[in-house]
C-alpha positions in Angstrom: -31.5 12.0 1.7 -28.1 14.4 0.2 -27.5 14.6 -3.0 -23.4 15.1 -3.4 -22.6 18.0 -6.2 -19.7 19.7 -7.9 -19.4 22.2 -5.3 -19.0 19.4 -2.4 -16.4 18.1 -4.0 -14.6 20.7 -5.0 -14.5 22.7 -1.4 -13.4 19.0 0.2 -10.8 17.9 -2.0 -7.5 17.8 -0.8 -4.9 20.3 -2.5 -1.0 20.2 -1.6 0.7 23.3 -0.4 4.5 24.3 -1.3 5.6 22.7 2.3 3.9 19.3 1.1 5.9 16.4 0.4 4.9 12.7 -0.7 4.6 11.7 3.3 2.6 14.7 3.8 0.3 13.8 1.0 -0.6 10.3 1.9 0.5 7.5 2.1 -2.3 4.7 0.9 -1.2 1.2 1.3 -2.5 -1.8 -1.3 -3.4 -5.0 -0.6 -5.1 -6.0 -3.2 -4.7 -8.8 -6.8 -3.4 -12.4 -6.7 -1.4 -14.8 -8.9 -5.0 -15.4 -10.2 -6.1 -11.6 -10.4 -3.2 -9.7 -10.9 -5.3 -6.9 -12.8 -6.8 -5.7 -9.8 -3.7 -4.8 -8.0 -2.7 -2.1 -11.0 -5.6 -0.9 -11.1 -5.9 0.1 -7.3 -2.7 1.4 -7.4 -3.3 3.6 -10.4 -6.6 4.7 -9.1 -4.6 6.1 -5.9 -2.2 7.5 -7.9 -3.9 8.8 -10.1 -5.7 10.7 -7.7 -3.1 12.1 -6.2 -1.9 10.0 -3.2 1.7 10.9 -2.2 3.0 7.3 -2.5 1.6 4.1 -3.1 3.0 1.2 -1.5 1.7 -2.7 -3.3 2.1 -5.7 -0.7 1.3 -8.8 -2.9 2.7 -11.5 -5.3 5.0 -11.3 -7.7 3.2 -11.6 -11.1 1.5 -9.0 -9.6 4.1 -6.7 -7.6 5.3 -7.4 -11.5 2.4 -6.0 -13.2 2.1 -2.8 -10.6 5.4 -1.4 -11.6 4.2 -1.5 -15.6 1.7 0.2 -15.1 2.9 2.1 -12.2 6.7 2.4 -12.1 6.2 4.9 -9.3 5.1 2.3 -6.7 6.8 0.7 -4.2 6.4 -3.0 -3.4 6.4 -5.5 -0.9 6.0 -9.2 0.0 3.1 -10.2 1.7 5.4 -12.2 4.7 7.3 -9.0 4.8 4.5 -6.4 5.8 2.0 -9.4 7.8 5.7 -9.2 10.4 5.6 -4.9 10.0 3.0 -3.5 8.2 4.6 -0.3 5.9 3.7 3.4 7.0 0.4 4.1 5.2 -2.1 7.2 6.4 -4.9 4.1 5.1 -5.2 1.1 3.3 -7.5 -0.4 0.5 -7.9 -4.3 1.0 -9.4 -7.0 -1.0 -10.1 -6.2 -4.5 -9.1 -9.1 -6.5 -7.7 -11.1 -3.4 -8.0 -15.2 -3.8 -6.4 -17.6 -1.5 -3.4 -16.5 -0.9 -2.3 -17.1 3.1 0.3 -14.3 3.2 -1.7 -11.6 2.1 -4.7 -12.9 4.1 -2.2 -12.4 6.9 -1.0 -8.9 5.5 -4.9 -7.8 5.8 -5.2 -9.1 9.6 -2.1 -7.6 10.2 -4.0 -4.2 8.9 -7.1 -5.3 11.2 -5.2 -5.4 14.0 -3.6 -2.1 13.4 -6.6 -0.5 13.3 -5.8 1.5 10.7 -8.2 3.4 8.0 -9.0 1.6 5.6 -10.9 1.3 2.3 -12.2 -2.6 2.0 -13.6 -3.9 -1.2 -14.8 -7.4 -2.5 -12.3 -10.2 -0.6 -11.9 -8.4 2.4 -15.8 -7.2 2.8 -16.7 -10.1 5.0 -13.2 -10.7 6.9 -13.3 -7.2 8.0 -17.1 -7.0 8.8 -17.1 -10.0 11.5 -13.7 -8.3 12.5 -15.3 -5.2 13.5 -19.0 -6.4 14.6 -16.7 -8.4 17.4 -13.7 -5.5 17.9 -14.3 -3.3 20.9 -10.4 -1.3 19.9 -11.8 -0.8 16.6 -11.0 2.7 14.8 -14.1 4.8 14.8 -16.4 4.5 11.6 -16.1 7.6 10.5 -12.5 5.8 8.6 -13.7 3.1 7.6 -15.2 2.9 4.0 -16.9 -0.8 2.9 -17.5 -0.6 -0.8 -19.8 -3.4 -1.7 -21.9 -3.6 -4.6 -25.7 -5.0 -4.4 -24.4 -8.7 -4.4 -21.4 -8.5 -2.0 -23.8 -6.6 0.6 -26.0 -9.3 0.7 -23.4 -12.0 1.3 -21.6 -9.6 3.7 -24.9 -9.0 5.6 -25.3 -12.7 5.4 -21.9 -13.4 7.4 -23.3 -10.7 9.6 -26.3 -12.6 10.4 -28.5 -11.1 8.7 -30.6 -13.2 6.1 -31.6 -10.7 3.5 -31.9 -11.1 -0.4 -30.9 -9.1 -3.4 -34.6 -8.4 -3.7 -34.6 -7.4 -0.7 -32.2 -5.1 -1.0 -33.7 -3.4 -4.4 -36.6 -2.2 -2.5 -34.3 -0.6 0.6 -30.7 0.4 -0.2 -30.2 2.9 1.8 -31.8 0.6 4.6 -29.4 -2.7 4.5 -26.7 -0.1 3.6 -27.1 1.4 6.7 -27.9 -2.4 8.6 -24.4 -3.4 7.3 -23.0 -0.2 8.1 -24.2 -0.4 11.9 -23.9 -3.5 12.6 -20.3 -3.6 11.2 -19.2 0.1 13.1 -17.9 1.5 9.7 -19.2 3.9 6.4 -21.0 2.0 3.3 -20.9 2.9 0.1 -23.3 0.8 -1.8 -22.0 1.1 -5.5 -24.6 1.2 -8.7 -25.3 3.5 -11.0 -27.0 5.4 -8.0 -24.0 5.1 -5.6 -25.2 6.0 -1.9 -22.8 6.8 0.6 -24.4 5.4 4.3 -22.5 6.1 8.3 -24.0 4.2 11.0 -26.4 6.4 13.0 -26.1 9.4 10.1 -27.2 10.6 7.0 -27.2 9.4 3.5 -25.3 10.6 0.5 -26.7 10.0 -2.8 -24.3 10.4 -5.5 -25.6 11.6 -9.5 -25.9 9.3 -11.8 -23.5 7.2 -13.4 -22.8 6.6 -17.1 -24.2 2.8 -17.8 -20.8 2.0 -19.6 -19.0 2.3 -16.0 -20.7 -0.8 -15.2 -17.6 -2.6 -16.3 -15.0 -4.7 -14.7 -12.6 -3.0 -12.7 -14.3 -0.5 -12.5 -14.3 -0.6 -8.5 -10.9 -1.1 -8.2 -10.3 2.2 -9.2 -12.5 3.2 -7.5 -11.5 1.4 -4.2 -8.0 3.2 -5.0 -9.1 7.0 -5.9 -11.0 6.7 -2.1 -8.0 5.4 -0.7 -6.4 8.5 -1.5 -9.3 10.8 0.0 -8.9 8.6 3.5 -4.6 9.3 3.4 -5.3 12.6 2.8 -7.4 12.6 5.7 -10.6 13.2 4.5 -13.5 11.4 6.7 -14.8 7.7 5.5 -17.9 9.6 3.9 -16.4 12.4 2.3 -13.6 10.3 0.9 -16.3 7.5 -0.8 -18.7 10.3 -2.1 -15.6 12.8 -3.6 -14.3 9.6 -5.1 -17.0 8.1 -6.9 -18.6 11.8 -8.3 -15.0 11.7 -9.8 -15.3 8.2 -10.4 -18.7 8.7 -12.7 -16.7 12.1 -14.1 -13.9 10.3 -15.4 -15.6 7.5 -17.0 -17.8 10.0 -18.7 -14.9 12.0 -20.3 -13.0 8.7 -20.8 -15.9 7.1 -22.9 -17.1 10.2 -24.8 -20.3 8.8 -24.3 -19.0 5.1 -26.0 -17.6 2.0 -23.9 -14.7 2.6 -21.7 -12.4 0.2 -19.6 -11.3 0.5 -15.9 -7.3 2.0 -16.9 -9.1 4.7 -18.8 -10.9 5.9 -16.6 -7.6 5.7 -13.7 -6.5 7.6 -16.5 -8.7 10.1 -17.2 -9.1 11.0 -13.1 -6.3 14.2 -12.9 -8.2 16.3 -16.3 -11.5 15.8 -14.3 -9.9 17.4 -10.6 -8.0 20.1 -13.1 -11.1 20.6 -13.8 -12.7 20.6 -11.1 -10.0 22.7 -9.5 -9.9 25.7 -11.6 -13.6 26.1 -12.1 
């Protein structure tokens, strides 16, 4: 088990050069949020923007589009029907956070899967993507797909892949069950928790330093997914994107909370300061 430290993050974090533009820095596509959960869209987009994405394209229903633009007016919004017919240009996608019973959005996620695009997969898309990858012969490599379940989602996703496990099983062997999902779905797995793990199929496991307990708050995982999407779009492999995102996410929570409660959007707001200190150090 390798512990991911500050120097690992600093050495791998993408820094733009004078010749870069918004496209070369990485365009992130986001399919998240819904009419029922529009906040997830704003949190994922905010995480990606604050982590340094050159551009973010959001695909979702009108209510979520409006909230995204209130918080991140630099985002470009697209209707799911248009995206399902022709995906907008993006180097990586973040899909699944807060999606809920919206067929047009499901079709757009299906287009991302069909295109074998690099992606970060969370919450509502985990089972769909895992099943598709387990069955697909032409799927993009595991180093470009990052699944980000918490323990309960890991149990449900493994169940969708015909592995009958319980939460107690996962608690007894978090690495083993994360690896089971990684190998079955042919993807890198970031298992969220106070001690976050990143596991690749057939490869080693990465353990992140302990995150502050205040980070166990609604929407925090959406911000994490956005940060990881920005790193994947910048060209990092899924294991490094996940480990770097989790490290910065936890340190941003520490900075934003100052030892007390913290809200997810405050974590996203603190990300640029953490990155600036990291690179200066």
